[in-house]
Each structure stands twice: as C-alpha cells, then as structure tokens.
N, C-alpha and C positions, 0 to 999 in steps of 0.2 A: 029636444030633451037633453042633448049634450050641453047646450048653453045653460039650461036650467040646473043641471048637476054641477057645472062649473061655477055657477052663481052661488049655489049652496056651499060649495067647497070654499069659495073665496070668503063668504060670510063667516064660515066656521073658523078658518085660519085667522081672520081678523079678530074674531072674538077671543080665540085662544091667546093671540099676541097681546090683546088688551088686558086679559086676565093676568098674564104673566107680568106685564109691565106694572099693572096695578098692585100685584102682590109685592114686587120688588120696591115700589114706591112706599107701600104701606110699611114694609120692614124698615125702610130708611126713616120713616116718620114715627116709628115707635109702635107699630102694630105687630108685636112679637108673638111668641108662642112656640110650640114645638121644641126644636133643639136650639133655640136662641134665648139669650137673656138680655133684655133691653134695660140699659142703665142710663139714668138721667142725672147729670152731675154738673157742677160748676166747671167753667173752662179752665184748662191747664191744672186739673185738680186730681190727677192720678198718673202714676208712672205707666206709660203705654206698655212697657215690658211685662207688667203684671197682668194686663189684659191678655196678652199673648200666652203667658204661662198658665192662666186660668183656662183658656180655651184648650191648650194642649193637655192639661191635667184632667179636664172633665169631659171634653168633647163638645161642650156647648159653645156656640158662636155668640160673641158679645156684640150687640148693636149699641153703640155709645153716642149719646146726644148730650148737648150742653145747654145751660140756661145762664142768664146774667143777673137774675134777681129772684128772690123767694116769691115775689108776687107773680112774676111771669110763670114760674114753675107751678105754683098752686093753681093759677088760672087754667093752665093747659091740662093738668090732672083733673080739675073739677069739671071741665068740659066733657071729659070722658071719651073723646074721639080717639086719641092716641093711647096706646097701652105701654106702660112702663113697669118693669118688674122690680127695679130698685131705684130709689131716688135719694138725694142727699140734701134735705132742707136744714135750715138753721133752727135753733131752739124755739124762738117765738112762733115760727112758722109751723113747727111740729105741733105745738099746743093748739094752734088754729086748725090744723088738718085733723087732729083728733076730734076737736069740737064739731067739725063739719063732716065727720065720718068719711074721710078720704083715705084712711089707712087701714090695713089689715093687721091684726095682732100677730106678733112673732111667736114662733115655736122655739123656745129656748133649748129644747132637747136637740134641735138641729144646729145649734150654735155652740158647740163645746168650747170654741176658742174665746167665748165671752168671758171665761174665767181669767183671762190675762188683762182685762181692763182694770185700771186703777179704781178702787172702790169709790173714791171721792167724785168720780165722774159718772157714777151710776145713781139711779133713783133720785134724779133731780126734779124740781117742781113741774117742769114742762112735760114730763113723761114719767110719772111715778112707777117704780118697779120695772122701768124700761119695757113696758108691755108692747110698745109700738116702734121703738127705735133703739139703736146701739151706737155708741160713739165712733166717730170717724176721725175728726180733727178738732182741736180746740185752740183758743188763743185770746189775744187782747186787741184793743184798738188803741193806738198811740201815735207818737210823733217821730218821724225820721228827720234828722237834721244834719247839715253839713257844717261841721265846726269851722273848717277853713273858709268857707264862703261867708260865715257869720263872724269872722275875725276872732275866733276862739271862744265865742259866746256859747254857753251851755243852756239848753232848754230843759226846764223841769216842770213847767206849769202850762195849762191851757191858756192862761191869761198872758203868757209871754208872747202869744201869737198876735196880740193886739198892739205890739210895739210899732209905732209909726216908722221906725227905721227899717221895717220889714216890707215896705211897699213893693208889691208885685213879686214877692218872693215865696208865696205859699201855694201849694197844690192841695186841693181837697178831694177826697174820694167821693164819687157820685152816689151818696147814700143818705136818705133822709134821716134815718135813725142815728147814723154815725155823726152827721154834722149837727143836727138838732141836739143830740146827746152831748156833744162837745160843748155847745153853748150853755146847755142846762147845767152840766157839771162845773163849768167855769163860774157860774152864779151860785154854786152851792146846792143846786137842786138835783133830784134823782133824774137819771136819764129815762126813767119810766113815768115821769111826771105827767099828770093829766089835768093839772090846773091851767086853764086857758090864759089866765093873767100871767103865769110863769112862762108859758110858751110864747106869748106875745113879747114878753121881756127878753126872752132868748132870741127871738127873731130880730128885735131891734138891735141887740148886741151883735148879731151876725151881720146886720146891715153896716155896722161900723167897722167890721172886719174886711169888707169887700175891697177897699183900696189895697190891701195886702195880698189879696187873692189873685194869683196869676191865671188859674184855671180850675175848673171842677171837672174831673176826668175819671175814666174807668181804668181798665187794665194797663193802659199806656203810662199810668203814673209811675210804674216801676222803671221803665226805660228813661223817662224824663228825669227822675231823681238820680238814677245811676249816671246819667250823662251830664249832670249838674246844670240842668235847665232851670232849676229852682233850688233854693236852699233848704226848704222845709216841705214836708208832706204829712198829711194825716192819713194813716194807712192801717191795714190789718197787720198783725205781727208777722204772719208768714210771708207777706209781701216784703215787709221790712227786712227779714232774714235774707231773702233773695236779693234785694237791692244792696245790702251791706256786703254780700258775697261778691258783688260786681264792683263795689267802690268802698274801700276801707276807710275813706274819709268820713263816712256816714256813721251815725249812731242812732239808737232807738230808745225811747223812754216812754213809760206809762205815766202820764201827768199825776202830780200829787193830789189833785182835787178828786180824782176818781176816773173811771172809764168803764168800758164794756168788757166783760168776760163772756166769750161766745163759744158755742158748741155747734158743730155740724154733725148730724147723725145719719146713719143709713136706715131707711124705712122701706116697706113694701106697700105701694099704693093699692087702693081697693080694686083697680082695674087690671092688676097683674094677671098674666096668663100662665106664667111659669113660676109658680110659687116654690117648687122644689129647687129650681135653678137659682131663684132669688136668695134662698137661704144658703145655698152652696156658695154663691158669690160673696155674700156678707161674711160667712164663716172664713172663706179664703182670705178676705181682706183683714180679718181679725187675727190671723196667724202672726205671731211676733216677728218673724223674719220678713214677712210681706209688709207688715205695718212699718217696720224700720226702713225698708227699702222705699216705701211710699213717702214716708216723712222726709227722708234725705232728698228725694227727688223734688217733692212739692215745696218743702221749706217750712211747712206748718208743724205744730207740736202734736205729737201722737199721745193719745190717752192710754196707750198700751204699755203697761209697766214693764213687761218682759222685753218689749221691743227696744227699750232704752239700752239694754245690754249690747245690742247689735249696732247701735249708732256710734259714730265717732265721739270721743269724749268732749271735743270742742263744741259739739252740737248739744249733746245731752246735758252738759254741764253749764250751758250758757243761760244765766239767770234772767236775761232779758226776754227769753222765749220759753224758758221753763222756770217761772218764778215760784217762790214759796207761797202757795195759795193760802196756807194757814194764817199768814200775816198780811194777806191782801184783802182786808175787809172793805176797802174803798172800791172794789170792783163789783159790778152788778151784771146780772144776766138780763137780757132783754125779755120783757114780759109781753104777752099777747095783749095789746091795748084795745082790741076790738076794732071792727071795721070803720066805725065813724071816727074814732080818735086817731087811728092810723091815717085815715084820709085827711084829717086836720094837720097832722105832722107833714104829710106829703104836700099839702097846699102851701104851708108856710115855707117849706124848703123850696118849692117851685118859685114862689114869690122872690125868695132870696136869689135863686139862680138867674132869674130874669134880669137882675141888675148887672150881670156880667157885660162888659164892653167888648 
C-alpha cells in the first residue's frame, strides 16, 4: 500500500511540474492573459526602459516577442495557437488582417492619448477612421550612401544604382516589396503595380543590377554600412538615421522617382486575452513623452505631434526623416496586393536573390 501511495504521489508531483513548465513555456510563446500583456513587435523597435516603466506604472508584466516580417507575424496570429495582446504590423498587412478578420476593433474611449497624433497620419486608406489600429512609427524607403567612398558623388535617383562603377558596392534590404518597388519606381511605375509585364520588366532590370550588389541582408545592414563594408544601402529611414549617427560620412536620400511612405501601427489581434491591458499599453505608448523617448531610442519618425516638442531639435528638424509630406506627392503607401499578387512579387524577388554568388 505504501508503494502504491508513493507511486501516486510521484505521478502527482510529475504532473504538477509538467503543468508548471508548460505554463511558463506558454507564457514565453505568447499564451498570455491574467496580469500579463503580450506584445508582438519588430526586433529592436522599442526602448526597453519604456517596458519597465509600463510594468511599474500598471502592475502588468510585459511578455515581449519579436518577428522579422509581416508575413511571419500574420501567419502566427492566423494559426491562433499563440496569444498576443498587441502587435505592430505595417500598413498593407493591417489591411489584409482586417480583411481576414484577425483584428479586434479598438475602443477609442480607452485611448485618450490618441488626440496627440498628427491628423494627417489618421484615417488612412488601409484603416479608415482607425477602427483597428493607431500609429506607432512612420518613415520612408531610400538610399544611404557614403560620399567619401564614392569620391564625392551624390546619389539622387534609383537609376544611379545601375552605374557600372558601383560594382559590388550596394547592400539591399531583404524585402520583396522594397526591392521590387525600387525597380518599379526606377522605370516610372507604381510600387503597387500589378501589371505582370511591368513586373517582369522590373525583374529584368534588377538582374542587370546584380553585379553591383554585394549582399541582400537583414538587420546587419546597419552595422555593415556604418563600418564602411559597402558604399550604398537601400534601407528604411529609421535604420538610415541610426547608421548616420554612427558614421557622419553617410547621408540619406529619398530618390526623385518616388518611393514608399510606410506606417507601422499598433493593433489588438483577435486572440488577445488581456484587452484592457492591450489598450493600456497602446495608450501608454501614445503619451507624448513616451513617444519622444521611443523615437529617440529607435531612430524612426514619430507620428505624435506633441512628442516633437520633447525631441532634440537636430532630430525633429531633420528634413531627411521628417520631410514635408504636403509636397511629397511622389511617395506611395504600400497597398494590399492580395495573396496571389504578393506571392508573384515574392517569387520574382526570390529568383533575383538566387543569382547572388
């Protein structure tokens, strides 16, 4: 009988330990709830001090996870296994998530700090009336270049990148929309073009660029350019700001043919367990002082008009990263191209990448 009781006790203890370990693993994987707020964001895209301040101010523990592409983020949320209370998708991804019913409507009454967002960043086509999302950061796609390494040459156009003198001198960000969009803009087409003849033309032009391409990379592009491993990089504006802060020989330009004007917004996925905590976190990040602190840390442009007062003048007044959008008609927001057309963009981009040596 004693051995039987000991056996039951051992089984009970093992089950308890398994339940505890499973609970902790689930928390780490985004199975939130209770006194936690699970945030799903891009890598290196928030000041960690703000997370600690939110936890201290509210008593909620933040479980923070990162993704490296909108597609990976959407796939994980669509699967429904992991629970995320707040996510930070880009404009075209938000449109797609609304279409696929992956988001919960926001309660604007719980977001009083929404009043500080610049009106021109609200009520955009990908989310009319901001029913599902509120702005987090915004920016452009352009070219970082090292004047010294280029012998004093100035870059103003996408077509400058096809100069045969730039052999093995260009780094490209690893993004299908960005690289295909660059080629489309260089030909005078929209970066949302769905004409397959135009897309094939853009792919052929990209093929001619390959001798100039040193590598197609992810986040490491910042370190490589700052360390002068290449003279030119196609990057997002926030990365450009960070790179230039490390190396003042570099400059950033939005090419004259046009480029992408992008927005990353905060949303509440449909699987969220802590909706109250999600609203509290979003409203916390919309506070002007918090938004300014976050913008200074991350390097991207804040849509919070009052936050600009708290930023150093050399940041808030830098027209490379806070351009006059009223005169920037050549900039386009990515549209949701639909699953099949997006797959076609990805296929052409993959074909281009496979030519790397």
